C-alpha positions as CSV (number, residue, x, y, z in Angstrom):
1,M,52.5,83.4,117.0
2,I,53.4,80.0,115.1
3,N,54.5,82.6,112.4
4,F,57.1,84.5,114.5
5,E,60.7,82.7,113.8
6,K,63.4,85.5,115.6
7,E,66.0,84.7,117.8
8,E,66.8,86.6,120.6
9,G,69.5,88.7,118.4
10,E,67.2,89.6,116.3
11,L,64.9,91.1,118.4
12,E,64.2,95.0,117.5
13,S,61.6,96.4,119.0
14,D,59.2,96.4,122.0
15,L,56.4,94.4,120.0
16,E,58.9,91.7,118.5
17,Q,59.9,91.4,122.5
18,W,56.8,90.8,123.2
19,M,56.4,88.4,121.0
20,Y,59.4,86.6,121.6
21,V,58.9,86.4,125.5
22,L,55.3,85.5,124.9
23,K,56.3,82.3,122.6
24,N,59.4,81.1,124.6
25,M,57.9,81.7,128.2
26,S,57.4,78.0,128.9
27,S,61.3,77.1,128.2
28,M,62.9,80.3,129.2
29,N,64.8,79.6,132.9
30,K,66.1,82.9,132.8
31,L,65.8,86.2,131.6
32,S,68.2,86.8,128.3
33,T,70.4,90.5,128.8
34,Y,67.7,91.7,126.1
35,L,64.9,91.0,127.9
36,K,66.1,93.2,130.6
37,K,63.4,95.5,131.1
38,P,61.1,95.7,134.3
39,I,58.1,94.8,132.5
40,F,59.9,91.2,131.7
41,K,61.4,90.4,135.3
42,K,58.1,91.4,136.2
43,L,56.4,89.1,134.1
44,F,59.4,86.3,134.5
45,E,58.6,86.7,138.3
46,I,54.9,86.1,137.9
47,A,55.7,83.1,135.3
48,E,57.9,82.0,138.0
49,Y,55.4,81.6,141.1
50,S,52.7,79.8,139.0
51,K,55.1,77.3,138.5
52,L,55.3,76.9,141.9
53,N,52.9,73.8,144.3
54,K,50.9,74.5,147.0
55,E,53.1,74.7,149.8
56,E,56.1,76.1,147.9
57,R,53.6,79.3,147.1
58,K,52.8,79.2,150.6
59,M,56.0,79.3,152.2
60,Y,56.9,82.1,148.9
61,D,53.8,84.1,150.5
62,V,55.1,83.6,154.4
63,S,58.6,85.2,153.2
64,L,57.4,87.5,151.4
65,K,54.5,89.4,154.1
66,R,57.6,88.7,156.5
67,K,60.1,90.9,154.1
68,W,57.2,93.4,153.9
69,D,56.7,93.4,157.5
70,N,60.3,93.9,158.2
71,K,60.4,97.0,155.4
72,A,57.3,98.6,157.4
73,V,58.9,98.5,161.1
74,L,61.9,99.6,159.4
75,D,59.9,102.6,157.6
76,Y,58.3,103.3,160.5
77,A,61.5,103.5,162.9
78,R,63.5,106.0,160.5
79,Q,60.3,108.4,159.7
80,E,59.6,108.5,163.8
81,G,63.8,108.9,164.2
82,E,63.5,112.1,161.6
83,E,60.7,113.1,163.2
84,K,62.2,113.6,166.6
85,A,65.3,114.7,165.0
86,R,63.6,117.5,163.4
87,K,61.6,118.4,166.9
88,E,65.2,118.2,168.6
89,E,66.6,121.0,166.0
90,R,63.3,122.9,166.3
91,A,63.6,122.8,170.4
92,K,67.7,123.9,170.0
93,A,66.8,127.0,167.2
94,E,64.0,128.0,170.1
95,A,66.1,127.8,172.7
96,E,68.9,129.5,171.1
97,K,66.8,132.2,169.9
98,L,65.5,132.9,173.5
99,A,68.9,133.1,174.6
100,E,69.7,135.9,172.3
101,K,66.6,137.9,173.6
102,L,67.3,137.1,177.4
103,K,70.8,138.4,176.3
104,S,69.4,141.5,174.7
105,A,66.9,142.3,177.5
106,L,69.8,141.8,180.2
107,N,72.1,144.7,177.7
108,L,68.7,147.1,177.6
109,K,68.2,146.4,181.1
110,K,71.5,147.4,182.0
111,R,70.8,150.8,180.0
112,G,68.3,151.6,182.3
113,L,65.1,151.0,180.0
114,P,62.1,150.0,181.8
115,V,61.2,146.2,182.3
116,E,57.4,146.3,181.1
117,D,58.8,148.2,177.5
118,I,62.1,145.3,177.3
119,A,59.9,142.7,177.8
120,E,57.1,143.9,175.1
121,D,59.8,144.4,172.8
122,L,61.6,141.4,172.6
123,G,58.3,139.3,173.4
124,L,59.1,138.3,176.8
125,T,57.3,138.0,179.5
126,V,58.0,141.1,182.6
127,E,59.4,137.9,185.2
128,Q,61.6,136.4,182.8
129,V,63.3,140.5,182.1
130,E,63.3,140.9,185.9
131,K,65.1,138.0,186.9
132,L,68.2,138.8,184.5
133,K,70.8,139.9,186.5
């Protein structure tokens, strides 16, 4: 590392970027545009965290836990809402399907077909067909 002398603008490969970061991490206040890769961002976050004192770390951890808890609550609420919407859609589709069956059953009943045959063919109960007028 002592022999590595390249500056930010001279970095050509991932290896050179890593060597630069490892050599200069202690003097870096922020990541440069040359190092905006997710892995370097994560490394920088870890380094920033390691600089915190005990009280600052505790406050940061509490803040992070609250953030995760809030995200979990929102994700759960979104999931529940989506499930409720799917159930309502299924119920609506089933109701529409039943309405079509009842409409067909009424037409067949008006033609004089036996109630038992109508019920069997359309997947309805005899009582449902008999109530139709």
